Residue frames as a rotation matrix with the C-alpha (Angstrom) as fourth column:
MET 1
0.029 -0.862 -0.506 10.05
-0.892 -0.250 0.376 24.63
-0.451 0.441 -0.776 27.28
LYS 2
-0.758 -0.284 0.587 9.88
-0.105 0.942 0.320 20.86
-0.644 0.181 -0.744 26.82
ARG 3
0.163 0.925 0.342 6.45
0.417 0.250 -0.874 21.21
-0.894 0.285 -0.345 25.33
THR 4
0.661 0.050 -0.749 7.57
-0.529 -0.677 -0.512 23.65
-0.532 0.734 -0.421 22.63
THR 5
-0.465 -0.871 -0.161 10.51
-0.791 0.327 0.517 21.37
-0.398 0.368 -0.841 21.77
ARG 6
-0.577 0.339 0.743 8.12
0.258 0.939 -0.228 18.44
-0.775 0.060 -0.629 21.45
ILE 7
0.550 0.822 -0.149 5.75
0.171 -0.286 -0.943 20.46
-0.817 0.493 -0.298 19.25
LYS 8
0.279 -0.542 -0.793 8.67
-0.856 -0.514 0.051 21.55
-0.435 0.665 -0.607 17.04
LYS 9
-0.756 -0.574 0.314 9.78
-0.413 0.791 0.451 17.92
-0.507 0.211 -0.835 16.63
LYS 10
-0.153 0.794 0.588 6.25
0.465 0.583 -0.666 16.79
-0.872 0.172 -0.459 15.75
THR 11
0.694 0.402 -0.597 5.93
-0.233 -0.660 -0.714 19.61
-0.681 0.635 -0.364 13.23
LYS 12
-0.176 -0.864 -0.471 9.31
-0.886 -0.070 0.458 18.73
-0.429 0.498 -0.754 11.74
TYR 13
-0.783 -0.093 0.615 8.32
0.026 0.983 0.181 15.07
-0.622 0.157 -0.767 11.32
ARG 14
0.251 0.949 0.190 4.94
0.411 0.073 -0.909 16.00
-0.876 0.306 -0.372 9.84
LEU 15
0.550 -0.118 -0.827 6.59
-0.635 -0.703 -0.321 18.31
-0.543 0.701 -0.461 7.31
TRP 16
-0.583 -0.810 -0.066 9.12
-0.699 0.458 0.550 15.62
-0.415 0.366 -0.833 6.43
TYR 17
-0.516 0.488 0.704 6.32
0.353 0.870 -0.344 13.07
-0.780 0.071 -0.621 6.04
LEU 18
0.585 0.774 -0.244 4.28
0.137 -0.390 -0.910 15.43
-0.800 0.499 -0.334 3.83
GLY 19
0.155 -0.631 -0.760 7.37
-0.861 -0.463 0.209 16.17
-0.484 0.622 -0.615 1.72
VAL 20
-0.828 -0.445 0.343 8.02
-0.280 0.856 0.435 12.46
-0.487 0.264 -0.833 1.12
LEU 21
-0.128 0.882 0.454 4.35
0.518 0.450 -0.727 11.92
-0.846 0.142 -0.514 0.34
ALA 22
0.606 0.328 -0.725 4.35
-0.322 -0.732 -0.600 14.83
-0.727 0.597 -0.338 -2.14
VAL 23
-0.339 -0.808 -0.482 7.44
-0.862 0.063 0.502 13.45
-0.376 0.586 -0.718 -3.90
LEU 24
-0.769 0.103 0.632 5.86
0.137 0.991 0.005 9.99
-0.625 0.090 -0.775 -4.09
VAL 25
0.324 0.945 0.044 2.64
0.367 -0.082 -0.927 11.39
-0.872 0.317 -0.374 -5.59
LEU 26
0.405 -0.254 -0.878 4.68
-0.706 -0.698 -0.124 13.41
-0.581 0.670 -0.462 -8.10
VAL 27
-0.712 -0.701 0.032 6.63
-0.558 0.594 0.580 10.30
-0.426 0.395 -0.814 -9.15
LEU 28
-0.456 0.627 0.631 3.38
0.476 0.771 -0.423 8.36
-0.752 0.108 -0.651 -9.63
VAL 29
0.579 0.668 -0.467 1.87
-0.006 -0.569 -0.822 11.16
-0.815 0.479 -0.325 -11.73
ILE 30
0.018 -0.671 -0.741 4.98
-0.902 -0.331 0.278 11.35
-0.432 0.663 -0.611 -13.94
PHE 31
-0.833 -0.312 0.456 5.04
-0.174 0.932 0.319 7.55
-0.525 0.187 -0.831 -14.33
ASN 32
-0.005 0.933 0.359 1.36
0.492 0.315 -0.812 7.56
-0.871 0.173 -0.460 -15.30
LEU 33
0.618 0.192 -0.762 1.94
-0.421 -0.738 -0.527 10.30
-0.664 0.646 -0.375 -17.88
ALA 34
-0.402 -0.859 -0.317 4.91
-0.800 0.162 0.577 8.42
-0.444 0.486 -0.752 -19.31
LEU 35
-0.803 0.125 0.583 2.80
0.206 0.976 0.075 5.28
-0.559 0.180 -0.809 -19.87
SER 36
0.045 0.937 -0.347 -0.14
-0.137 -0.338 -0.931 7.16
-0.990 0.090 0.113 -21.35
PRO 37
-0.068 -0.054 -0.996 1.04
-0.966 -0.245 0.080 7.11
-0.248 0.968 -0.036 -25.02
MET 38
-0.918 -0.299 -0.261 1.51
-0.357 0.908 0.217 3.32
0.172 0.293 -0.941 -24.96
ARG 39
-0.610 0.773 0.174 -1.91
0.295 0.425 -0.856 2.80
-0.736 -0.471 -0.487 -23.36
ASN 40
0.164 0.667 -0.727 -3.48
-0.517 -0.569 -0.639 4.98
-0.840 0.481 0.251 -26.05
ALA 41
-0.414 -0.396 -0.819 -1.63
-0.909 0.233 0.347 3.09
0.053 0.888 -0.457 -28.80
ARG 42
-0.989 0.063 0.133 -2.79
0.037 0.982 -0.186 -0.23
-0.142 -0.179 -0.973 -27.39
LYS 43
-0.249 0.964 -0.089 -6.38
0.130 -0.058 -0.990 0.98
-0.960 -0.258 -0.111 -27.17
GLN 44
0.155 0.280 -0.947 -6.33
-0.814 -0.507 -0.283 2.31
-0.560 0.815 0.149 -30.75
ALA 45
-0.694 -0.482 -0.535 -4.67
-0.703 0.615 0.357 -0.84
0.158 0.624 -0.765 -32.15
THR 46
-0.866 0.424 0.266 -7.19
0.232 0.810 -0.538 -3.05
-0.443 -0.404 -0.800 -30.36
GLN 47
0.041 0.922 -0.386 -10.11
-0.172 -0.374 -0.911 -1.00
-0.984 0.104 0.144 -31.69
LEU 48
-0.031 -0.121 -0.992 -8.76
-0.980 -0.194 0.054 -1.21
-0.199 0.974 -0.112 -35.25
ALA 49
-0.932 -0.327 -0.153 -8.22
-0.347 0.929 0.130 -4.98
0.099 0.174 -0.980 -34.87
GLN 50
-0.529 0.821 0.215 -11.79
0.245 0.390 -0.888 -5.35
-0.813 -0.417 -0.407 -33.65
GLN 51
0.225 0.664 -0.713 -13.12
-0.466 -0.570 -0.677 -3.28
-0.856 0.484 0.181 -36.54
TYR 52
0.264 -0.188 -0.946 -11.08
-0.964 -0.062 -0.257 -4.71
-0.010 0.980 -0.198 -39.42
ALA 53
-0.651 -0.565 -0.507 -9.96
-0.570 0.805 -0.165 -8.16
0.501 0.181 -0.846 -38.25
GLY 54
0.318 0.889 -0.329 -13.01
-0.327 0.428 0.842 -9.19
0.890 -0.160 0.427 -36.24
LEU 55
-0.720 -0.654 -0.234 -11.02
0.024 0.313 -0.949 -9.42
0.694 -0.689 -0.210 -33.00
LYS 56
0.437 0.899 -0.039 -13.22
-0.019 0.052 0.998 -10.56
0.900 -0.435 0.040 -30.14
GLU 57
0.979 -0.155 -0.135 -10.72
0.158 0.148 0.976 -11.39
-0.132 -0.977 0.169 -27.40
GLU 58
0.492 -0.863 0.118 -7.26
-0.567 -0.420 -0.708 -9.89
0.661 0.282 -0.696 -26.92
THR 59
0.921 -0.206 -0.331 -4.62
0.363 0.763 0.535 -12.21
0.143 -0.612 0.778 -25.47
ALA 60
0.075 -0.943 -0.326 -1.38
0.830 -0.122 0.544 -10.25
-0.552 -0.311 0.773 -26.02
PHE 61
0.992 0.125 -0.017 -0.03
0.100 -0.857 -0.505 -6.92
-0.077 0.499 -0.863 -27.23
TYR 62
0.170 -0.979 0.114 3.37
0.895 0.201 0.397 -6.23
-0.412 0.035 0.911 -28.80
HIS 63
0.862 -0.042 -0.504 5.20
-0.165 -0.966 -0.201 -3.01
-0.479 0.256 -0.840 -29.65
TYR 64
0.299 -0.742 0.600 7.69
0.875 0.464 0.137 -3.28
-0.380 0.484 0.788 -32.53
ASN 65
0.888 -0.048 -0.458 9.95
-0.127 -0.982 -0.142 -0.37
-0.443 0.184 -0.878 -33.46
ARG 66
0.004 -0.865 0.502 12.54
0.820 0.290 0.494 -0.76
-0.573 0.409 0.710 -36.24
ASN 67
-0.896 -0.268 0.353 12.37
0.436 -0.676 0.594 1.45
0.079 0.687 0.723 -39.33
HIS 68
-0.350 0.863 0.364 8.64
-0.411 -0.490 0.769 1.83
0.842 0.119 0.526 -38.68
THR 69
-0.848 0.123 0.515 6.52
-0.491 0.183 -0.852 1.34
-0.199 -0.975 -0.095 -35.59
TYR 70
-0.315 0.760 -0.568 3.89
-0.284 0.496 0.821 -1.39
0.906 0.419 0.060 -35.40
TYR 71
-0.485 0.298 0.822 1.49
-0.831 0.136 -0.539 -2.49
-0.273 -0.945 0.182 -32.70
THR 72
-0.605 0.237 -0.760 0.41
-0.293 0.821 0.489 -6.11
0.740 0.519 -0.427 -32.78
VAL 73
-0.148 0.656 0.740 -2.70
-0.965 0.069 -0.254 -7.44
-0.217 -0.751 0.623 -31.09
ALA 74
-0.875 -0.100 -0.474 -2.95
-0.207 0.962 0.180 -11.19
0.438 0.256 -0.862 -30.61
GLY 75
-0.538 0.720 0.438 -6.26
-0.611 0.026 -0.791 -12.83
-0.581 -0.693 0.426 -29.92
THR 76
-0.665 0.447 0.598 -9.28
0.571 0.821 0.020 -14.67
-0.482 0.355 -0.801 -31.21
ASN 77
-0.921 0.361 -0.146 -11.54
-0.373 -0.713 0.593 -13.38
0.110 0.601 0.792 -33.97
ASP 78
-0.175 0.963 0.207 -15.28
-0.916 -0.082 -0.393 -13.77
-0.361 -0.258 0.896 -34.38
LYS 79
0.482 0.278 -0.831 -14.71
-0.648 0.751 -0.125 -17.11
0.589 0.599 0.542 -36.19
LYS 80
0.908 -0.157 0.388 -12.84
-0.274 0.477 0.835 -18.44
-0.316 -0.865 0.390 -33.12
GLN 81
0.647 -0.755 0.109 -9.53
0.575 0.388 -0.720 -18.37
0.501 0.529 0.685 -35.04
LYS 82
0.493 -0.587 -0.642 -6.34
0.532 -0.381 0.756 -17.30
-0.689 -0.715 0.124 -33.30
ILE 83
0.656 -0.175 0.734 -4.93
0.632 -0.403 -0.661 -14.28
0.412 0.898 -0.154 -35.11
TYR 84
-0.295 -0.674 -0.677 -2.29
0.735 -0.613 0.291 -11.57
-0.611 -0.411 0.677 -35.03
ALA 85
0.752 0.452 0.480 -3.37
0.646 -0.650 -0.400 -8.12
0.132 0.611 -0.781 -36.21
ILE 86
-0.289 -0.915 -0.281 -0.29
0.882 -0.368 0.295 -6.02
-0.373 -0.162 0.913 -37.01
VAL 87
0.756 0.648 0.094 -1.27
0.650 -0.727 -0.220 -2.34
-0.074 0.227 -0.971 -37.06
ALA 88
-0.205 -0.795 0.571 0.98
0.743 -0.506 -0.438 0.38
0.637 0.334 0.695 -38.49
GLN 89
-0.685 -0.154 -0.713 1.53
0.674 -0.507 -0.538 3.28
-0.278 -0.848 0.450 -36.10
ASN 90
-0.919 0.341 -0.200 -0.53
-0.384 -0.888 0.252 5.63
-0.091 0.308 0.947 -38.27
GLY 91
-0.362 0.817 0.449 -3.38
-0.131 0.432 -0.892 3.08
-0.923 -0.382 -0.049 -38.29
LYS 92
0.111 0.423 -0.899 -3.64
-0.903 -0.335 -0.269 3.13
-0.415 0.842 0.344 -42.09
LYS 93
-0.038 -0.162 -0.986 -2.43
-0.683 0.724 -0.093 -0.41
0.729 0.670 -0.139 -42.71
ILE 94
0.154 0.148 0.977 -3.42
-0.861 0.505 0.059 -3.58
-0.484 -0.850 0.205 -40.88
ASN 95
-0.333 -0.295 -0.896 -1.99
-0.669 0.743 0.005 -7.01
0.664 0.601 -0.445 -41.66
VAL 96
0.350 0.528 0.774 -3.85
-0.896 0.430 0.112 -10.00
-0.273 -0.732 0.623 -40.24
TYR 97
-0.400 -0.536 -0.744 -2.27
-0.645 0.741 -0.187 -13.44
0.651 0.405 -0.642 -39.92
GLN 98
0.806 0.532 -0.261 -3.54
-0.247 0.702 0.668 -16.71
0.538 -0.474 0.697 -38.52
GLN 99
0.415 -0.677 0.607 -1.34
-0.860 -0.074 0.504 -17.68
-0.297 -0.732 -0.614 -35.58
ASN 100
0.463 -0.213 0.860 -0.95
0.051 0.976 0.214 -21.19
-0.885 -0.055 0.463 -37.00
GLU 101
0.982 -0.142 0.125 0.52
0.114 -0.085 -0.990 -19.76
0.151 0.986 -0.068 -40.24
GLY 102
0.267 -0.934 0.235 3.82
-0.332 -0.318 -0.888 -19.13
0.905 0.159 -0.395 -38.50
ILE 103
-0.380 -0.522 -0.764 5.93
0.553 0.534 -0.640 -19.65
0.741 -0.665 0.086 -35.42
SER 104
0.724 0.645 -0.245 4.78
0.539 -0.306 0.785 -18.71
0.431 -0.700 -0.570 -31.95
GLU 105
0.636 -0.473 0.609 6.46
-0.612 -0.790 0.025 -16.30
0.470 -0.389 -0.792 -29.56
ALA 106
0.661 -0.369 0.653 7.78
-0.419 0.540 0.730 -19.27
-0.622 -0.756 0.202 -27.57
ASN 107
0.689 -0.407 0.599 9.26
0.666 0.681 -0.303 -20.84
-0.285 0.608 0.741 -30.71
ALA 108
0.709 -0.434 0.555 10.87
0.082 -0.731 -0.677 -17.51
0.700 0.526 -0.483 -31.66
LYS 109
0.619 -0.478 0.623 12.54
-0.785 -0.343 0.516 -17.40
-0.033 -0.809 -0.588 -28.25
LYS 110
0.667 -0.348 0.659 13.76
0.071 0.910 0.408 -21.00
-0.742 -0.225 0.631 -28.64
ILE 111
0.729 -0.384 0.566 15.23
0.653 0.145 -0.743 -20.29
0.203 0.912 0.357 -32.07
ALA 112
0.662 -0.493 0.564 17.00
-0.389 -0.870 -0.304 -17.18
0.641 -0.018 -0.768 -30.79
GLN 113
0.607 -0.428 0.669 18.45
-0.661 0.195 0.725 -19.18
-0.441 -0.882 -0.164 -27.90
GLN 114
0.673 -0.334 0.660 19.71
0.430 0.903 0.018 -21.84
-0.602 0.272 0.751 -30.29
THR 115
0.634 -0.392 0.667 21.30
0.655 -0.188 -0.732 -19.41
0.412 0.901 0.138 -32.75
GLY 116
0.376 -0.470 0.799 22.81
-0.270 -0.880 -0.391 -16.87
0.887 -0.068 -0.458 -30.36
ASN 117
-0.578 -0.629 -0.521 24.83
0.460 0.276 -0.844 -16.60
0.674 -0.727 0.130 -27.20
VAL 118
0.111 0.802 0.587 21.72
-0.185 -0.564 0.805 -15.77
0.976 -0.198 0.085 -25.16
LYS 119
-0.919 -0.344 -0.195 22.01
0.153 0.144 -0.978 -15.09
0.364 -0.928 -0.079 -21.45
LYS 120
-0.511 0.793 -0.332 18.60
0.459 -0.075 -0.885 -13.47
-0.727 -0.605 -0.326 -20.92
ILE 121
-0.469 0.479 0.742 15.75
0.752 -0.224 0.620 -12.63
0.463 0.849 -0.255 -23.33
THR 122
-0.870 0.045 -0.491 14.53
0.289 -0.760 -0.582 -9.12
-0.399 -0.648 0.648 -22.60
HIS 123
-0.178 0.814 -0.553 11.77
-0.526 -0.554 -0.646 -8.52
-0.832 0.176 0.527 -25.15
THR 124
-0.760 0.044 0.648 9.83
0.546 0.583 0.601 -10.12
-0.352 0.811 -0.467 -27.99
ALA 125
-0.122 0.739 -0.663 7.55
-0.319 -0.662 -0.678 -8.40
-0.940 0.129 0.317 -30.47
LEU 126
-0.173 0.178 0.969 5.82
0.850 0.524 0.055 -9.19
-0.498 0.833 -0.241 -33.74
GLY 127
0.186 0.200 -0.962 6.02
-0.197 -0.952 -0.236 -6.56
-0.962 0.234 -0.138 -36.46
MET 128
0.917 0.151 0.369 6.77
0.332 0.226 -0.916 -5.96
-0.222 0.962 0.157 -40.12
HIS 129
0.016 -0.940 -0.340 10.20
-0.204 -0.336 0.919 -5.85
-0.979 0.055 -0.197 -41.78
LYS 130
-0.838 -0.307 -0.451 10.38
-0.455 -0.063 0.888 -5.29
-0.301 0.950 -0.087 -45.55
ASN 131
-0.152 0.932 -0.330 6.65
-0.964 -0.066 0.258 -6.03
0.219 0.357 0.908 -45.81
LYS 132
-0.062 0.125 -0.990 6.99
-0.007 0.992 0.125 -9.43
0.998 0.015 -0.060 -44.12
PRO 133
0.811 0.380 0.445 5.94
-0.437 -0.115 0.892 -10.38
0.390 -0.918 0.073 -40.59
VAL 134
-0.121 -0.905 -0.409 8.88
0.053 0.405 -0.913 -10.97
0.991 -0.132 -0.001 -38.26
TRP 135
0.871 0.179 -0.457 9.46
0.448 0.090 0.890 -11.77
0.201 -0.980 -0.002 -34.63
GLU 136
0.166 -0.822 0.544 11.96
-0.361 -0.565 -0.742 -9.46
0.918 -0.073 -0.391 -32.97
VAL 137
0.811 -0.026 -0.584 13.77
0.508 0.524 0.683 -11.11
0.289 -0.851 0.438 -30.08
SER 138
0.308 -0.736 0.603 16.04
-0.481 -0.667 -0.569 -8.88
0.821 -0.115 -0.559 -28.03
TYR 139
0.893 -0.077 -0.444 18.39
0.369 0.693 0.620 -10.38
0.260 -0.717 0.647 -25.50
LEU 140
0.560 -0.794 0.237 21.52
-0.814 -0.472 0.338 -9.92
-0.157 -0.382 -0.911 -23.46
ASN 141
0.558 -0.448 -0.699 24.44
-0.146 0.776 -0.614 -12.09
0.817 0.445 0.367 -24.49
SER 142
0.609 -0.330 -0.721 26.98
0.738 0.569 0.363 -13.63
0.291 -0.754 0.590 -22.10
TYR 143
-0.552 -0.826 0.114 29.00
0.748 -0.551 -0.371 -10.37
0.369 -0.119 0.922 -22.18
GLY 144
-0.254 0.558 -0.790 25.95
0.680 -0.477 -0.556 -8.38
-0.688 -0.679 -0.258 -21.07
ASN 145
-0.905 -0.100 -0.414 25.57
-0.202 -0.755 0.624 -6.68
-0.375 0.648 0.663 -24.46
LEU 146
0.080 0.996 -0.032 22.18
-0.312 -0.005 -0.950 -6.08
-0.947 0.086 0.310 -26.05
CYS 147
-0.947 -0.322 0.020 21.47
-0.105 0.366 0.925 -8.09
-0.305 0.873 -0.380 -29.23
TYR 148
0.046 0.976 -0.214 18.53
-0.701 -0.121 -0.703 -8.44
-0.712 0.182 0.679 -31.62
ASP 149
-0.907 -0.141 0.397 17.38
0.184 0.716 0.673 -11.25
-0.379 0.684 -0.624 -33.89
LEU 150
-0.146 0.875 -0.461 14.65
-0.891 -0.319 -0.324 -10.79
-0.431 0.364 0.826 -36.48
LEU 151
-0.820 -0.067 0.569 13.00
0.041 0.984 0.175 -14.11
-0.571 0.167 -0.804 -37.33
ASP 152
-0.753 0.573 -0.324 10.68
-0.469 -0.122 0.875 -14.71
0.461 0.811 0.360 -40.27
PHE 153
-0.280 0.743 0.608 7.22
-0.880 0.055 -0.472 -15.34
-0.384 -0.667 0.638 -38.82
LYS 154
0.644 0.658 -0.390 6.32
-0.764 0.571 -0.300 -18.02
0.025 0.492 0.870 -41.37
THR 155
0.562 -0.483 -0.671 9.59
-0.101 0.766 -0.635 -20.00
0.821 0.425 0.381 -41.53
GLY 156
0.963 -0.229 -0.145 11.45
0.174 0.110 0.979 -19.15
-0.208 -0.967 0.146 -38.33
LYS 157
0.278 -0.909 0.312 14.62
0.912 0.147 -0.383 -18.36
0.302 0.391 0.869 -40.29
VAL 158
0.067 -0.369 -0.927 16.87
0.603 -0.725 0.333 -15.56
-0.795 -0.581 0.174 -39.05
VAL 159
0.744 0.269 0.612 16.32
0.654 -0.481 -0.584 -12.51
0.137 0.835 -0.533 -41.26
LYS 160
0.293 -0.635 0.715 18.67
-0.125 -0.767 -0.630 -10.13
0.948 0.096 -0.304 -39.48
THR 161
0.531 -0.220 -0.818 20.95
0.829 0.334 0.448 -10.16
0.175 -0.917 0.359 -36.46
ILE 162
0.418 -0.447 0.791 22.35
-0.275 -0.892 -0.359 -7.18
0.866 -0.068 -0.496 -34.59
GLN 163
0.467 -0.343 -0.815 25.02
0.742 0.654 0.150 -8.05
0.481 -0.674 0.560 -32.04
ASN 164
-0.174 -0.723 -0.669 26.74
0.982 -0.179 -0.062 -6.24
-0.075 -0.667 0.741 -29.17
ILE 165
0.324 0.360 0.875 24.92
0.431 -0.879 0.202 -2.93
0.842 0.312 -0.440 -29.06
């Protein structure tokens, strides 16, 4: 009698353990599938930057999504110059800029902090707005609301601000 109770308890725990394990595996599979499009976009943007901008070493990747989607690959080209290759989502247009032609990501964050009521910066990305390169800095203000600043890549001037989303 005690033995059958013990076997039932062991079986119950094993089933519970297998159920938790199955749920964990399912969550990991779903998470992997959710990230797959971004990994593919990064791979494609990097290949295009290598082909058309001479990218040799990738140092950063940015995803910009306003009116149009852009993927930016930062790195060093075959001439040892630091560049940004901004690739349109469809891959048909690539804009290449020397990193020293404009402000850095760190400078964009500093400018946003100086111009806004920034509590925490949540995201930065380099992309194109009205055919000009811009840094997008998204942040939470002191009220906890999401805000965006678009900064001109070459001058650092604020192009557009969206507050309290």
